[in-house]
Structure formats: structure tokens, C-alpha cells
N, C-alpha and C positions, 0 to 999 in steps of 0.2 A: 502129628503133622497138622498144621493149620494152613488153609488156603484162602486167600482174599480174592474175591471175584468182582469184576466190573461187568455189568450187563451190556449187551449189545445196544447201541443207540436206537435201533429199530424196535426195541421192546420196552413196554411200560414196566414199571416195577412189579405190577400185578402179573403181567405175562411172564416176566422173568421168574418170579416166585412159583407160579403155577407149573411152568415147564420143569424147573429144578425139582420141585417136590413130587410131581406126578410122572415125569418121564425119566429124568436123570437119576434121581435118588434110587429108584428100583434097579437101575443098572449098577450103580455104585455099590449097593449093598450085597451084590453077588461076588464082589472081589474076595478071593480066598484070603483068610487070615484077618479080615477086617473085624475088629471087636466092637467098635462103636462108631456111629456115623451121626453127627449132629449138624443140622443146617440152621444157620442164623441169618435171617433176612434183616438188612440194615434199614431202619426207618430214617427219614429225613429229619435231621435236627433243626431246631428253629433258626431261621435266617441264613442257612447255608446248605450247599449240596454235599452229601457225604462223598468221601474219596472212593469208597467201595460200596457195592450193593449187597454183598453177601460174604459171610465167613463160614467156612465149613471145617469141622473138626473130624479128623480120621484117626482112629485109635488102633494101634497094632501092638502085639506083644514085644516086638523088637524091630530093629532096623532091617534085619534080614527078611522078616515077614512082610514089612512094608515094600521092600524092593521086589519080592516075589509077587505081591499083589499087583503092583503096577506093570510088571512085565508079563503077567498072565493075559490070556485072551480077554477075560472080563475087564481087567485093568486097562488094556489098550482100547477096548470099546468105550469104556467110561471116559477116557481121556479124549478120544475123538468126538464123543457126544458133547463135551464141554464147549466145543466150538459153536454148537448150535444156539447157545444162549449167553455165552460170555465172550467179551472182547478182550479182556485182560485177566490174567491169572498170576498171582504172586504166591509162591509156595514157601513155607517156612517149616523147617524141621526143628522141633523144640524139645527141651527137657523141662518137664513140669516139676515145680516145687510147690507142694500144697502147704499153705500157711495156716489156714483155718479149716 
């Protein structure tokens, strides 16, 4: 699963990153069945604003594990906490094809 995040306008990118890494990530990593959790903070490209401020990768063994994680108390707490630092969330369920 990949999730694209847009920070709240009241937060600087630094505040957004700090909250995500120090407050939100510790909650997220408690979700049952989560195998890997990768936070990617988007930096401003030259001459334009990025569409998103962060990309998170959540790795599960299968779809059932992912569903169980998000419906667990830890998953629900993590989802509620997202509202503290993100104004927009776009979730994508993906199939990975490793080329190299």
C-alpha cells in the first residue's frame, strides 16, 4: 500500500516531518501484521510546489493482513492521528513488479 499525504497548511514542512516521524510513525508501527513502514518526505523541486508532501509505504503479507491491521484498535488510532498533520490522503493498493 502506498499513501500520498498533503500536510496541513498550518504546518511547515519541517513541523509536518517532525510530527510524522516522532509522533505518528510510532503509532503506525504498532499495527498488527505490518512488515515494513517507510516514510518518504517530499522536497520541493526547483521552480514549483510538489503536489504532495509525503509518501508512505506500508508492507503487509497479503490483503487480509492489511485489512486486519486497519480495522484493529492500533490501525484506527493511526488513521485518526493522520488528521493531526495531514489535510489530504490518497491511498493506493498496489501490486509490485521488481524489474531490477
